[in-house]
Structure formats: structure tokens, C-alpha cells
C-alpha positions in Angstrom: 27.5 -42.5 -15.6 28.9 -40.1 -13.0 27.4 -37.1 -14.8 23.9 -38.5 -14.6 24.2 -39.3 -10.9 25.5 -35.8 -10.1 22.4 -34.3 -11.9 20.1 -36.5 -9.9 21.7 -35.5 -6.6 21.5 -31.8 -7.6 17.8 -32.1 -8.4 17.2 -33.9 -5.1 19.1 -31.1 -3.3 17.0 -28.5 -5.0 13.7 -30.3 -4.2 14.8 -30.8 -0.6 15.7 -27.1 -0.3 12.3 -26.0 -1.4 10.5 -28.6 0.6 12.4 -27.5 3.8 11.8 -23.9 3.0 8.1 -24.4 2.6 8.0 -26.3 5.9 9.8 -23.5 7.7 7.5 -20.9 6.2 4.5 -22.8 7.6 6.0 -22.4 11.1 6.2 -18.6 10.8 3.8 -16.5 12.8 2.6 -14.0 10.2 1.3 -10.7 11.7 -2.3 -9.7 11.2 -2.9 -6.5 9.2 -3.5 -4.4 12.3 -0.2 -5.7 13.8 1.7 -5.0 10.6 0.2 -1.5 10.4 1.1 -0.7 14.1 4.6 -2.1 13.7 5.1 -0.1 10.5 4.1 3.1 12.2 6.5 2.4 15.1 9.4 1.8 12.6 8.6 5.1 10.8 8.5 7.0 14.0 11.8 5.6 15.1 13.4 6.4 11.8 12.2 10.0 11.9 13.4 10.4 15.5 16.8 8.9 14.7 17.1 11.1 11.6 16.4 14.2 13.6 19.0 13.1 16.2 21.7 12.4 13.7 21.0 15.7 11.9 21.3 17.5 15.3 24.6 15.7 16.1 25.9 16.6 12.6 25.0 20.2 13.0 26.7 20.4 16.4 29.8 18.6 15.0 30.0 21.0 12.1 29.8 24.1 14.3 32.4 22.7 16.7 34.7 21.9 13.8 34.3 25.4 12.4 35.1 26.9 15.9 38.2 24.6 16.2 39.5 25.5 12.7 38.6 29.1 13.0 37.1 29.5 9.6 
């Protein structure tokens, strides 16, 4: 008897999870295509700028380390 009851509770928990998930997804403000495109471009620009910055910091650190070690 206990095994059947556990299975029913598990199925109800799974159904409740999906029902609540769908309810939350309906509340989400989905961006329009122009908004998504604009935000994607902003992210790409920030990633490129940060990559260049980190590359520059790495190059400076390597040069300082070479100077400190004297190699």
C-alpha cells in the first residue's frame, strides 16, 4: 500500500512542478526581436572590450615578471 501512495505523491509533485513552471514562464517579459538583437550586440561589445583589457593586463604582467626574474 505504501508504495502505491508514494508513487501517487511523486506524480502529483511532478505535475505541480510543471504547472508552477508554466505559470512562472507566463509572467516572464520576453524581449522583442529588436530588443534581443540590441542586447546581444551590447554583450558582444562588452566581451570584446573585456577580452582586450585582460589580454593587455596579461601582457603587462608577463613583461613585469620577465623584468623581475631577469630572464
